[in-house]
C-alpha positions as CSV (number, residue, x, y, z in Angstrom):
1,M,122.3,188.7,28.4
2,K,124.5,185.9,27.1
3,R,124.9,184.7,30.7
4,L,121.2,184.8,31.2
5,F,120.6,182.9,28.0
6,F,123.3,180.3,28.9
7,A,121.7,179.8,32.3
8,F,118.3,179.4,30.8
9,C,119.6,176.8,28.3
10,T,121.4,175.0,31.1
11,F,118.1,174.9,33.1
12,V,116.2,173.5,30.1
13,L,118.8,170.9,29.4
14,A,118.9,169.9,33.1
15,F,115.1,169.8,33.2
16,A,115.0,167.6,30.0
17,L,117.7,165.4,31.4
18,F,115.8,165.0,34.7
19,F,112.7,163.8,32.9
20,S,114.8,161.7,30.5
21,L,116.4,159.9,33.5
22,G,113.0,159.7,35.1
23,A,111.6,158.0,32.1
24,V,114.4,155.4,32.3
25,V,113.6,154.6,35.9
26,N,109.9,154.7,35.4
27,A,110.3,152.4,32.5
28,K,110.9,149.7,35.0
29,Q,107.9,147.9,36.5
30,S,106.1,149.9,39.2
31,G,103.8,148.2,41.6
32,P,102.9,144.5,41.8
33,G,103.1,142.3,38.7
34,K,102.0,138.8,37.8
35,I,105.3,137.2,38.9
36,D,107.7,139.2,41.1
37,C,110.9,138.6,43.1
38,L,111.3,134.8,42.6
39,V,114.1,133.7,44.9
40,C,115.7,130.5,46.2
41,N,116.4,130.4,49.9
42,P,118.2,127.8,51.9
43,G,116.7,124.6,53.2
44,E,117.7,123.4,56.7
45,D,120.0,120.9,55.0
46,C,121.1,122.6,51.7
47,S,122.4,119.3,50.3
48,T,118.9,117.9,49.9
49,E,116.5,120.8,50.5
50,L,115.8,124.2,48.9
51,R,113.0,126.7,49.6
52,F,111.4,129.2,47.2
53,A,109.5,132.5,47.6
54,W,107.8,134.9,45.1
55,K,104.9,137.4,44.9
56,S,102.0,137.7,42.5
57,T,98.8,139.5,42.0
58,E,97.3,136.0,41.2
59,P,95.9,133.8,43.9
60,N,97.4,130.6,42.3
61,C,100.5,129.9,40.3
62,Y,102.4,126.9,38.8
63,F,105.9,126.1,40.1
64,Y,108.2,124.2,37.8
65,F,111.3,122.4,38.9
66,T,113.8,120.2,37.1
67,T,117.4,119.3,36.6
68,A,119.7,121.7,34.8
69,T,120.0,119.4,31.7
70,D,116.3,119.5,31.2
71,T,116.5,123.0,29.7
72,N,113.0,122.8,28.0
73,F,111.4,121.6,31.3
74,K,110.2,118.5,29.4
75,N,110.5,116.3,32.6
76,A,109.9,119.1,35.1
77,R,107.9,118.7,38.3
78,K,104.9,120.9,38.0
79,E,103.0,122.0,41.2
80,L,99.9,124.2,41.7
81,V,100.7,126.5,44.6
82,S,98.3,128.8,46.4
83,G,99.4,132.2,47.6
84,V,98.5,133.9,50.9
85,A,96.7,137.3,50.5
86,N,98.9,140.0,52.1
87,N,98.1,143.7,52.0
88,T,100.0,144.6,55.2
89,A,103.7,143.8,54.2
90,Y,103.9,146.5,51.6
91,T,102.1,149.8,52.5
92,N,103.6,151.9,49.7
93,I,104.6,151.6,46.1
94,S,107.3,154.3,45.8
95,S,106.1,157.3,47.8
96,D,105.3,158.2,51.3
97,T,101.6,158.1,50.6
98,P,100.2,154.8,51.8
99,V,98.8,152.7,49.0
100,E,96.8,149.5,49.6
101,I,98.6,146.8,47.7
102,N,96.7,143.6,47.0
103,I,99.4,140.9,46.7
104,Y,99.7,137.2,47.3
105,T,102.9,135.9,48.8
106,Y,104.1,132.4,48.0
107,E,106.3,129.8,49.6
108,F,107.3,126.4,48.3
109,E,109.8,123.8,49.5
110,V,111.5,120.9,47.5
111,N,113.1,118.0,49.4
112,N,115.0,114.8,48.6
113,L,117.3,116.5,46.2
114,V,120.7,115.2,45.1
115,P,123.7,116.9,46.7
116,G,125.9,119.0,44.4
117,T,123.3,119.2,41.6
118,K,122.2,122.2,39.7
119,Y,118.4,122.6,39.2
120,L,116.3,124.9,37.1
121,Y,113.0,126.5,38.3
122,K,110.4,129.0,37.2
123,V,106.9,130.2,38.0
124,S,103.9,131.0,35.8
125,T,100.4,132.1,36.3
126,I,97.7,129.4,35.7
127,K,96.6,130.8,32.3
128,N,100.3,131.5,31.5
129,E,99.7,135.3,31.1
130,A,103.1,135.7,32.7
131,T,106.1,133.5,33.3
132,S,109.3,134.3,35.3
133,G,112.7,133.9,33.8
134,V,114.4,130.5,34.2
135,H,116.4,130.6,37.5
136,N,118.9,128.1,38.7
137,A,120.1,126.9,42.2
138,T,122.6,124.2,43.2
139,T,122.4,122.0,46.2
140,A,125.4,121.9,48.6
141,T,128.1,119.4,48.0
142,L,129.4,117.1,50.8
143,T,133.1,117.5,50.3
144,G,134.0,120.0,53.0
145,S,135.0,122.6,50.4
146,F,132.7,125.4,49.1
147,N,132.5,129.1,48.6
148,F,130.1,131.8,49.4
149,I,129.7,135.6,48.9
150,W,129.0,138.0,51.7
151,V,127.3,141.3,51.0
152,G,125.4,143.8,53.0
153,D,123.7,147.2,53.0
154,D,122.8,147.2,49.3
155,H,119.8,149.6,50.0
156,L,118.4,148.9,46.5
157,T,115.8,151.5,45.7
158,C,113.7,152.4,42.7
159,A,114.8,156.0,43.2
160,S,118.4,155.3,42.1
161,W,118.3,151.7,40.9
162,S,120.7,152.1,37.9
163,K,123.7,152.8,40.1
164,R,123.2,150.5,43.0
165,T,121.9,147.5,41.0
166,T,124.9,147.8,38.7
167,F,127.3,148.0,41.6
168,T,125.9,144.9,43.2
169,N,125.6,142.8,40.0
170,N,129.0,143.7,38.7
171,M,130.7,143.1,42.0
172,L,129.0,139.7,42.5
173,K,130.1,138.6,39.1
174,Q,133.6,139.7,39.7
175,A,133.7,137.8,43.0
176,V,132.6,134.7,41.2
177,N,135.3,135.2,38.6
178,Q,138.0,135.6,41.2
179,I,136.9,132.5,43.1
180,S,137.0,130.5,39.9
181,A,140.4,131.9,39.0
182,A,141.7,130.8,42.4
183,G,140.7,127.3,41.5
184,A,138.1,127.1,44.2
185,G,135.2,126.0,41.9
186,E,131.7,127.3,41.6
187,T,129.9,129.6,43.9
188,N,126.3,128.9,44.7
189,L,125.5,130.7,47.9
190,I,125.1,134.4,48.9
191,V,124.8,135.5,52.6
192,S,123.6,139.0,53.3
193,T,123.7,140.9,56.6
194,G,120.7,142.9,55.7
195,D,119.4,146.3,54.4
196,T,118.8,144.6,51.0
197,V,116.3,147.4,50.1
198,S,116.1,151.0,51.2
199,Y,112.5,150.9,52.5
200,G,110.9,147.6,53.3
201,S,107.4,148.8,52.8
202,Y,108.1,150.2,49.3
203,Y,107.1,147.5,47.0
204,D,109.0,149.0,44.1
205,D,112.3,148.7,46.1
206,H,111.8,145.0,46.3
207,L,111.4,144.9,42.5
208,E,115.1,145.9,42.1
209,W,115.8,142.3,42.9
210,N,113.5,141.1,40.1
211,E,115.4,138.9,37.8
212,D,118.6,140.1,39.4
213,Y,121.8,138.2,39.2
214,A,121.8,137.4,42.9
215,F,118.2,136.2,42.9
216,T,118.5,134.1,39.7
217,N,121.7,132.2,40.2
218,F,122.3,131.6,43.9
219,V,120.8,130.3,47.1
220,F,120.2,133.6,48.9
221,A,120.3,133.8,52.7
222,D,119.9,137.2,54.4
223,S,119.2,138.6,57.8
224,P,116.8,141.5,58.0
225,G,118.2,145.0,58.6
226,N,116.5,148.1,59.9
227,H,115.7,149.3,56.4
228,D,114.0,145.9,55.7
229,Y,111.9,146.7,58.8
230,Y,111.1,150.3,57.7
231,E,107.4,151.0,57.3
232,R,107.9,154.4,55.5
233,W,109.6,157.7,55.9
234,S,107.4,159.5,58.4
235,T,108.8,163.0,59.2
236,Y,111.1,165.6,57.7
237,N,112.9,168.3,59.7
238,A,113.4,171.3,57.5
239,S,115.8,173.1,59.8
240,S,118.2,170.1,60.1
241,G,117.4,168.7,56.6
242,S,117.0,165.2,58.1
243,S,114.3,162.6,57.9
244,S,113.3,160.0,60.3
245,S,111.7,156.6,59.7
246,K,109.2,154.4,61.4
247,M,110.0,150.8,61.9
248,T,107.5,148.0,62.1
249,T,107.3,145.8,65.1
250,Y,108.1,142.7,63.1
251,P,109.9,142.2,59.8
252,L,106.7,142.2,57.8
253,S,108.0,143.0,54.3
254,W,111.2,140.9,54.7
255,E,109.1,137.9,55.8
256,A,106.8,138.3,52.8
257,A,109.7,138.2,50.5
258,R,111.5,135.2,51.9
259,N,111.0,131.5,52.8
260,M,113.6,130.7,55.3
261,P,113.8,127.5,57.4
262,D,111.2,127.7,60.2
263,N,113.6,126.8,63.1
264,G,114.1,130.1,64.9
265,F,113.4,131.2,68.4
266,A,110.0,130.4,69.7
267,S,108.2,133.7,70.2
268,Y,108.9,134.9,66.6
269,S,108.4,131.4,65.1
270,A,105.0,131.1,66.8
271,L,104.0,134.3,65.0
272,G,105.2,133.0,61.6
273,Y,108.4,135.1,61.4
274,K,111.6,133.3,60.4
275,S,114.2,136.1,60.7
276,T,116.2,133.9,63.1
277,Y,117.0,130.6,61.5
278,Y,119.8,128.2,60.8
279,F,120.9,126.1,57.9
280,I,123.7,123.7,57.1
281,Y,125.6,124.2,53.9
282,N,128.2,121.6,53.2
283,S,130.4,121.6,56.3
284,C,129.2,125.0,57.7
285,L,126.5,125.8,60.1
286,F,125.0,129.3,59.3
287,I,122.9,131.1,61.9
288,S,120.9,134.3,61.3
289,L,120.2,136.5,64.3
290,D,117.6,139.2,64.1
291,S,119.5,142.2,65.6
292,I,116.4,144.4,65.5
293,A,114.4,142.0,67.6
294,S,117.4,141.6,70.0
295,H,116.4,144.8,71.8
296,D,113.4,143.0,73.2
297,N,114.3,139.4,72.8
298,H,118.0,139.1,73.3
299,A,117.8,136.5,76.2
300,E,115.5,134.3,74.2
301,Q,117.6,134.5,71.1
302,E,120.8,133.8,73.1
303,K,119.2,130.6,74.6
304,W,117.9,129.5,71.2
305,L,121.4,130.1,69.7
306,I,123.2,128.1,72.3
307,D,120.7,125.2,72.4
308,T,120.7,125.1,68.5
309,V,124.4,124.8,68.2
310,K,124.8,122.3,71.0
311,G,122.0,120.2,69.5
312,L,123.8,120.1,66.1
313,E,127.2,119.3,67.6
314,G,129.0,116.8,65.3
315,Q,127.1,117.9,62.2
316,Y,129.3,120.9,61.1
317,Q,132.9,122.0,61.0
318,W,132.6,125.7,60.7
319,L,130.2,128.0,62.7
320,I,129.2,131.4,61.2
321,V,126.8,133.7,62.8
322,Y,125.4,136.8,61.1
323,E,123.1,139.7,61.8
324,H,122.5,143.3,60.6
325,Y,123.5,145.6,63.5
326,P,127.3,145.7,64.0
327,F,129.0,143.7,66.7
328,F,131.6,146.4,66.5
329,D,130.5,149.7,64.9
330,G,132.6,150.5,61.9
331,E,132.8,154.2,62.5
332,T,133.9,154.0,66.1
333,A,134.8,150.4,66.8
334,A,132.4,150.6,69.8
335,E,131.3,147.3,71.3
336,T,128.0,148.8,72.6
337,H,126.6,150.5,69.5
338,Y,123.2,148.9,69.7
339,T,122.0,147.5,73.0
340,G,121.0,143.8,72.8
341,S,122.8,143.0,69.6
342,C,126.5,144.1,69.9
343,F,129.7,142.4,71.0
344,A,129.1,143.3,74.6
345,N,125.9,141.3,74.5
346,W,127.1,138.3,72.5
347,W,130.8,137.5,73.3
348,K,130.1,135.1,76.2
349,A,127.7,133.0,74.1
350,F,130.0,133.1,71.1
351,D,132.9,131.9,73.3
352,E,130.8,129.1,74.7
353,I,129.8,127.7,71.4
354,G,133.0,128.5,69.5
355,V,131.8,130.8,66.7
356,D,134.4,131.1,63.9
357,L,133.1,134.2,62.1
358,A,130.6,136.8,63.4
359,L,129.4,138.9,60.4
360,S,127.4,142.1,60.6
361,G,126.7,145.4,58.7
362,D,124.9,148.7,59.1
363,S,127.9,150.9,59.8
364,H,128.9,151.2,56.1
365,V,132.6,151.1,57.2
366,Y,134.6,147.9,56.9
367,L,136.0,146.5,60.1
368,R,137.7,143.2,61.0
369,S,138.8,142.3,64.5
370,K,141.6,140.1,65.6
371,P,140.3,136.7,66.9
372,L,138.8,137.4,70.3
373,K,138.0,135.1,73.2
374,N,137.2,136.0,76.8
375,R,137.7,139.7,75.8
376,Q,141.3,139.0,74.8
377,V,143.1,138.4,71.5
378,D,143.2,134.7,71.2
379,E,143.9,132.6,68.1
380,D,141.1,130.2,69.1
381,G,138.6,133.1,69.3
382,T,136.0,134.6,67.0
383,V,136.8,137.0,64.2
384,Y,134.2,139.8,64.2
385,M,133.5,141.7,61.0
386,T,131.4,144.6,59.8
387,C,130.9,144.9,56.0
388,P,131.0,148.1,53.9
389,Q,128.0,149.2,52.0
390,V,127.2,148.7,48.3
391,G,126.1,152.0,46.9
392,D,126.6,155.6,47.8
393,R,125.8,155.9,51.5
394,Y,129.4,155.8,52.7
395,R,130.5,156.9,56.2
396,Y,133.8,157.8,57.9
397,I,136.0,156.4,60.6
398,E,135.4,158.9,63.4
399,E,136.9,157.2,66.5
400,R,139.4,154.5,67.4
401,Q,137.9,152.6,70.3
402,N,139.1,149.1,71.2
403,D,142.1,149.7,68.9
404,S,144.2,146.8,70.3
405,W,141.4,144.4,69.3
406,M,141.1,145.7,65.7
407,E,143.0,144.2,62.8
408,V,141.7,146.3,59.8
409,R,139.4,149.2,59.4
410,I,138.7,150.8,56.0
411,G,136.6,153.9,55.8
412,S,136.1,156.9,53.4
413,K,137.8,159.8,55.1
414,T,141.0,161.3,53.9
415,G,143.8,159.1,55.1
416,D,141.5,156.2,55.6
417,Y,140.2,155.9,52.1
418,G,140.5,152.5,50.6
419,L,137.3,151.5,48.8
420,Q,136.7,152.8,45.3
421,D,133.2,154.3,45.0
422,N,132.9,153.7,48.8
423,S,131.6,150.2,48.1
424,G,132.7,146.7,48.8
425,L,131.8,143.1,49.3
426,G,133.6,139.9,50.3
427,Y,133.9,136.3,49.3
428,I,134.9,133.4,51.5
429,M,136.5,130.1,50.3
430,V,136.1,127.2,52.7
431,T,138.1,124.0,52.9
432,P,138.4,121.4,55.6
433,E,141.7,123.0,56.6
434,K,141.0,126.8,56.5
435,L,138.6,129.6,55.7
436,T,139.9,132.4,53.5
437,Y,138.2,135.8,53.1
438,K,138.8,138.5,50.5
439,L,137.3,142.0,50.3
440,I,137.0,143.7,46.9
441,D,135.8,147.2,45.8
442,T,134.2,148.3,42.6
443,T,137.6,148.3,40.8
444,Y,137.7,144.6,41.8
445,Q,140.9,145.1,43.7
446,V,141.5,143.0,46.9
447,K,141.5,145.4,49.8
448,D,141.8,142.9,52.6
449,S,142.6,139.2,52.8
450,F,143.0,136.8,55.7
451,S,142.6,133.1,56.7
452,I,141.6,131.3,59.8
453,Y,142.3,127.6,60.5
454,S,139.8,125.0,61.5
455,K,139.2,124.2,65.2
456,R,137.0,121.2,64.4
457,S,137.5,118.1,62.1
458,L,135.3,117.4,59.2
459,P,132.2,115.7,60.8
460,A,131.8,112.0,60.4
461,V,128.2,112.5,59.3
462,I,129.3,114.5,56.3
463,L,132.0,111.9,55.5
464,E,129.3,109.2,55.7
465,K,126.9,111.2,53.4
466,Q,129.8,111.8,51.1
467,K,130.6,108.1,50.9
468,V,127.0,107.3,50.0
469,Q,127.0,109.9,47.3
470,D,130.3,108.6,46.0
471,E,128.8,105.1,45.8
472,I,125.7,106.5,44.0
473,L,128.0,108.4,41.6
474,A,130.2,105.4,40.9
475,S,127.3,103.1,40.3
476,S,125.8,105.6,37.8
477,F,128.6,104.9,35.3
478,E,128.1,102.0,32.9
479,L,130.1,100.8,29.9
480,L,127.7,100.1,27.0
481,G,127.6,99.6,23.2
482,R,126.8,102.6,21.1
483,N,125.0,103.3,17.8
484,G,127.9,104.4,15.7
485,S,131.1,102.9,14.2
486,D,131.2,99.9,16.6
487,H,132.3,102.1,19.4
488,E,131.7,101.7,23.1
489,S,130.6,104.5,25.4
490,L,130.5,105.4,29.0
491,V,127.0,106.3,30.2
492,F,126.3,108.2,33.4
493,D,123.5,109.8,35.4
494,L,122.9,113.0,33.4
495,S,121.2,114.6,36.4
496,R,124.6,115.1,37.9
497,V,126.3,116.7,34.9
498,N,126.4,120.2,36.5
499,Y,128.4,118.7,39.4
500,L,131.2,117.7,37.0
501,K,134.0,120.0,35.9
502,S,136.0,117.5,33.8
503,L,136.2,113.8,33.3
504,E,139.1,111.6,32.2
505,V,138.7,108.0,31.2
506,K,141.8,105.8,31.0
507,L,142.4,102.2,29.9
508,G,145.6,101.2,31.5
509,N,148.1,103.9,30.6
510,E,146.0,105.0,27.6
511,T,143.8,108.1,27.9
512,L,140.5,107.4,26.0
513,V,138.8,110.6,26.9
514,N,139.6,113.9,28.6
515,T,136.7,116.3,28.4
516,N,135.0,119.2,30.2
517,T,132.0,119.2,27.8
518,F,129.0,117.0,28.5
519,D,126.4,117.4,25.8
520,S,124.7,114.1,26.7
521,A,125.0,111.2,29.1
522,N,127.0,109.3,26.6
523,I,130.8,109.6,26.3
524,D,132.3,108.0,23.2
525,L,135.3,105.8,24.1
526,G,136.2,104.6,20.6
527,N,136.4,101.0,19.5
528,L,137.5,98.9,22.5
529,E,138.9,95.4,22.0
530,D,136.1,92.8,21.6
531,N,135.4,89.8,23.8
532,K,137.1,91.2,26.8
533,V,136.3,92.6,30.3
534,H,137.7,96.2,30.4
535,E,138.8,97.9,33.6
536,L,138.4,101.7,33.1
537,D,139.8,104.3,35.5
538,V,137.4,107.3,35.6
539,N,138.9,110.4,37.1
540,I,136.4,113.1,37.9
541,K,137.0,116.7,38.8
542,F,134.0,118.5,40.4
543,V,133.1,122.1,40.2
544,D,133.9,122.7,43.9
545,G,137.6,121.9,43.2
546,T,137.6,118.3,44.6
547,Q,138.1,115.1,42.6
548,K,137.4,111.4,42.8
549,S,138.7,108.3,41.0
550,I,136.5,105.3,40.4
551,K,136.8,102.1,38.5
552,V,134.2,101.0,35.9
553,Y,134.2,97.4,34.6
554,G,132.5,96.5,31.3
555,S,132.3,93.7,28.9
556,T,132.6,93.9,25.1
557,Y,131.4,90.3,24.6
558,L,128.5,90.2,22.1
559,P,125.9,90.1,23.3
560,Y,127.0,91.8,26.4
561,G,126.9,89.8,29.6
562,T,124.1,90.5,32.1
563,I,123.5,89.6,35.7
564,G,120.5,90.4,37.7
565,N,117.4,89.5,39.7
566,F,119.4,88.4,42.8
567,K,116.8,87.1,45.2
568,V,116.5,85.2,48.5
569,N,114.3,82.1,48.9
570,V,113.8,79.4,51.6
571,V,113.8,75.7,50.4
572,D,113.5,72.8,52.9
573,G,114.2,75.1,55.8
574,K,117.4,76.5,54.3
575,T,118.1,79.9,52.7
576,V,118.8,79.6,49.0
577,L,120.2,82.5,47.0
578,S,119.6,82.6,43.2
579,W,120.2,85.0,40.3
580,E,120.0,85.2,36.5
581,A,123.1,85.5,34.3
582,N,123.8,85.7,30.6
583,T,127.6,86.1,30.5
584,T,129.0,83.3,28.2
585,D,132.3,82.3,29.7
586,L,132.9,85.7,31.2
587,I,132.4,84.8,34.8
588,A,134.8,82.5,36.7
589,K,132.9,82.5,40.0
590,Y,130.2,84.1,42.1
591,E,130.5,84.9,45.8
592,V,127.9,85.9,48.3
593,F,128.6,88.0,51.4
594,E,126.8,89.0,54.6
595,G,128.4,92.3,55.3
596,S,132.1,91.6,54.8
597,T,131.8,87.8,55.7
598,S,131.8,85.4,52.7
599,L,129.0,82.9,52.8
600,G,130.4,80.8,49.9
601,T,131.2,80.7,46.2
602,S,129.4,79.2,43.2
603,T,130.1,78.7,39.5
604,S,126.3,78.3,38.8
605,T,123.5,80.8,39.4
606,S,122.5,79.7,42.9
607,L,124.0,79.1,46.4
608,A,122.4,77.1,49.2
609,L,123.3,78.0,52.8
610,D,123.4,75.5,55.6
611,S,120.7,77.2,57.6
612,K,117.8,79.7,57.5
613,K,119.0,83.2,58.3
614,P,116.8,86.1,59.8
615,V,114.6,87.8,57.3
616,D,116.3,91.2,57.6
617,T,119.7,89.8,56.5
618,V,121.3,91.8,53.6
619,Y,123.2,89.6,51.2
620,T,125.6,90.9,48.6
621,L,126.3,89.0,45.3
622,K,129.6,89.6,43.6
623,A,130.9,88.3,40.3
624,Y,134.5,87.9,39.3
625,T,136.3,87.3,36.0
626,T,139.1,84.7,35.4
627,N,141.6,87.4,36.4
628,N,139.7,87.8,39.7
629,E,138.3,91.2,38.5
630,L,135.2,92.3,40.4
631,I,132.7,93.3,37.7
632,F,129.3,93.0,39.5
633,S,127.8,93.7,42.9
634,Q,124.2,93.6,44.0
635,D,122.3,93.4,47.3
636,A,119.1,91.4,48.2
637,T,117.0,90.6,51.2
638,Y,114.1,88.1,51.7
639,K,110.8,89.7,50.5
640,F,108.4,86.8,50.1
641,Y,105.3,88.5,51.5
642,G,102.6,86.1,52.6
643,D,105.1,83.5,53.8
644,I,104.1,84.0,57.4
645,N,106.2,81.2,58.9
646,Y,109.1,81.9,56.6
647,D,109.4,78.4,55.2
648,G,109.7,79.4,51.5
649,A,106.1,78.9,50.4
650,I,102.6,80.3,50.9
651,N,100.4,77.4,52.0
652,D,97.9,76.2,54.5
653,L,100.3,76.8,57.4
654,D,100.4,80.6,56.5
655,C,96.6,80.7,56.3
656,A,96.4,79.0,59.7
657,N,98.8,81.4,61.3
658,I,97.2,84.6,60.0
659,F,93.7,83.4,60.9
660,A,94.8,82.4,64.4
661,S,96.2,85.9,64.8
662,V,93.2,87.7,63.3
663,F,90.7,85.8,65.5
664,G,92.8,86.1,68.7
665,N,94.0,82.5,69.1
666,A,97.7,83.3,68.5
667,T,100.0,86.3,68.4
668,L,102.4,86.8,65.5
669,T,106.0,87.5,66.0
670,D,107.5,90.7,64.5
671,E,109.0,88.5,61.8
672,E,105.6,87.0,61.0
673,K,103.9,90.4,61.0
674,L,106.5,91.7,58.5
675,F,105.2,89.2,56.0
676,G,101.6,89.0,57.2
677,D,100.8,92.7,56.4
678,L,100.0,92.0,52.8
679,N,98.2,95.3,52.0
680,N,100.9,97.3,53.8
681,D,98.5,99.2,56.1
682,G,100.6,98.7,59.2
683,K,98.6,95.9,60.8
684,V,97.7,92.2,60.2
685,D,93.9,91.9,60.0
686,F,91.0,90.3,58.1
687,A,92.0,92.2,54.9
688,D,95.3,90.3,54.9
689,A,93.6,87.0,55.6
690,T,91.3,87.6,52.6
691,I,94.2,88.3,50.3
692,I,96.0,85.1,51.4
693,M,92.7,83.1,50.9
694,L,92.3,84.5,47.4
695,Y,95.9,83.5,46.7
696,Q,95.3,80.0,47.9
697,S,92.2,79.6,45.8
698,G,93.9,80.9,42.7
699,K,91.8,84.1,42.4
700,V,94.9,86.3,42.7
701,T,98.4,85.4,41.6
702,K,100.4,87.9,43.8
703,T,100.4,88.7,47.5
704,Y,103.2,91.2,47.3
705,H,102.6,94.9,47.8
706,E,106.0,96.3,46.8
707,K,106.5,98.0,43.5
708,Y,109.7,98.9,41.8
709,T,110.7,101.4,39.1
710,V,112.3,100.3,35.9
711,A,113.7,103.2,33.8
712,F,114.3,102.3,30.1
713,K,116.9,104.4,28.3
714,D,118.2,104.3,24.7
715,E,121.9,103.6,23.9
716,M,122.6,107.3,24.3
717,G,121.3,107.4,27.9
718,L,118.1,109.3,26.9
719,D,114.8,108.4,28.6
720,L,112.4,106.1,26.8
721,V,109.8,105.2,29.4
722,T,109.6,104.4,33.1
723,V,107.3,101.7,34.4
724,K,106.2,100.4,37.8
725,V,106.5,96.7,38.4
726,I,105.1,94.6,41.3
727,Y,107.8,92.5,43.0
728,G,108.5,89.4,41.0
729,D,106.7,90.5,37.9
730,D,108.3,91.2,34.5
731,A,108.7,94.7,33.2
732,Q,106.9,95.7,30.0
733,A,109.7,97.0,27.8
734,P,109.1,99.6,25.1
735,T,109.7,98.8,21.4
736,P,113.3,99.7,20.7
737,A,114.1,102.1,17.8
738,Q,115.6,100.7,14.6
739,K,119.1,101.8,13.9
740,D,120.6,101.6,10.4
741,G,123.4,99.0,10.3
742,Y,122.6,97.7,13.8
743,T,120.4,95.1,15.4
744,F,118.8,95.4,18.8
745,V,120.1,92.5,21.0
746,G,118.5,93.3,24.3
747,W,118.6,95.3,27.5
748,S,121.6,95.9,29.7
749,K,120.0,94.1,32.6
750,P,117.3,91.3,32.9
751,I,113.8,92.8,33.2
752,T,112.1,89.6,34.2
753,N,111.2,88.7,37.8
754,V,112.0,92.3,38.9
755,T,113.1,92.5,42.6
756,S,114.7,96.0,42.7
757,D,114.7,99.4,41.1
758,L,116.5,99.2,37.7
759,V,117.9,101.5,35.0
760,V,118.4,99.5,31.8
761,Y,119.9,100.6,28.5
762,A,119.2,99.4,24.9
763,I,122.1,97.4,23.4
764,Y,122.7,97.3,19.7
765,Q,125.1,94.9,17.8
766,K,126.7,96.0,14.6
767,N,125.5,94.0,11.6
768,N,128.1,91.9,9.8
């Protein structure tokens, strides 16, 4: 009787626990919500492009995007985005019974971003009934060094989310920590070889990624697996206890949850499916193959792969290809596990294009081959890898085919056991010299580690982009006065703050600042010696582990010296260069260059050349102190629109030239057309003639169509106002704030006769 009572109590407790656990699971959102599964996917060039995807029950949403320092989204870009109605991608919520789901899928792309910069983004409904969490994503740097995490076979599912989501999140965080501890910098990219959800058509399974660590903090690039293709469980065999699943013809649910670059093989791309795609991240070319589609489209995918890689030759150093089905099956090490997508089908193409790493999944058993080329072990060959699962669907090593090709296999059978909780993921640290991989399990122990060395040099195109970014970064630092204790400060472009790990400022052998905290764009340098030009060495360490040293020159003369408005004119048939300066006795000489060739020096604010140069000539003005210290550099070109004959004035000769062209009596040269297209519509016509007539008659005072941006900032580097100015006009400055104990003495650069984009700072002088 006691046994019966005990059994009954056990049943009751188990029954109660079942419903208790069920309540926990069901407490999560079920079915579509206002904002679901917001994710950042890679752009084709991840240094300047990012792509975003999300789902909503609303037909329109607002997308917000800003730099990481704008935490309140005060200066955010706000875009109204329309979704696409889609009730075919997700045919179920969390059961085998089909449910019609009315959902809108969204895609949005952002371009012209700054490399190595962290951005914030979020989505809200139009009436703001729902807003996503604030996510972040960082564009790729251009240094040749970066890190990424490789994961596969998560099989996240609403049926057992607590275990698998915890596994994935904790292991991702630990991988990031280990990369940081290795001194390799930040990690901003995750690559997945598929099966991110258990059932592609179960909408609730996709919700397991909602506000997940991987979706909210990284650029996420995955290749669809068979589970991502699954429509729903369709049959159950009672005698064998097994279920079978039905796969869709195309990756419907995966496609509706992603926004990958549209550069894949033609037949899928024509249908709007982007499961094959490529992107460049820093020095690496990543290529996703659709291993499920390979059964019917292998030849087309292979041609696309080879053509893509050859077309991008010289733009990457490392080549990594990834797909879901294994190149070598983890359980058997077979090379023909899935026809159309295995090693036997791909090795010739991979040899031809020089693949460094070939990543795959599906087997749930970890495998790493030796480098293989021409079906032989060769140090110049491709390393083929199959990832373990994350979760509880482990498998065993059953056979040992191709054993001489295999370097490491870790399964879950007695004697082969190596992964705690049968789960694992890897992270890869990339430098221009080598690529290093490490595999960890849920105890965060490293279970496998290896390196391969580069077969290609760092591309010149990346080095050139890096040079441009270095110049932009260097020019963003300025030495200015500050409101407080007569100190000076270093002001820099705050939008790049998340690119910086630490910053050291030295004056000679003296260290003025050494900090890894950047609360504002203003770094206090203390009270520097007055009435002197200071040469500062700024040593910058970046989050990717690289570092740069630049020099910043600044004057502590009061008021500060300023040079600006460098422009090109034509006087009496000769090119005359002029500029404005307010530098007291700070400047010993000016020098003008065409490229690296000096055109002459001057101690005044102009320089006349012996002849008239072509209109597209780029001139560089440099200024030097008495110690021959370079403290200023600015470019200029001729921009006097309306001066058709390029003689330095708009007069009757220009009218005659443009009218002769308009009425067919003469043809303008390319140089004349450049200055004759006054309304910037791509042609010289009667509208331009009208403008020049109005200018001649005094009815209009400008013929120029170019406008420039002048950004005004306070002495702390915070934005005041940004204005647009027509070429040659004066910028309208805001009223500067009053500072106790200080007097506003002007702006850091001239704002009259504006001929280029400017960033100017307020300057204050301490009262006597």
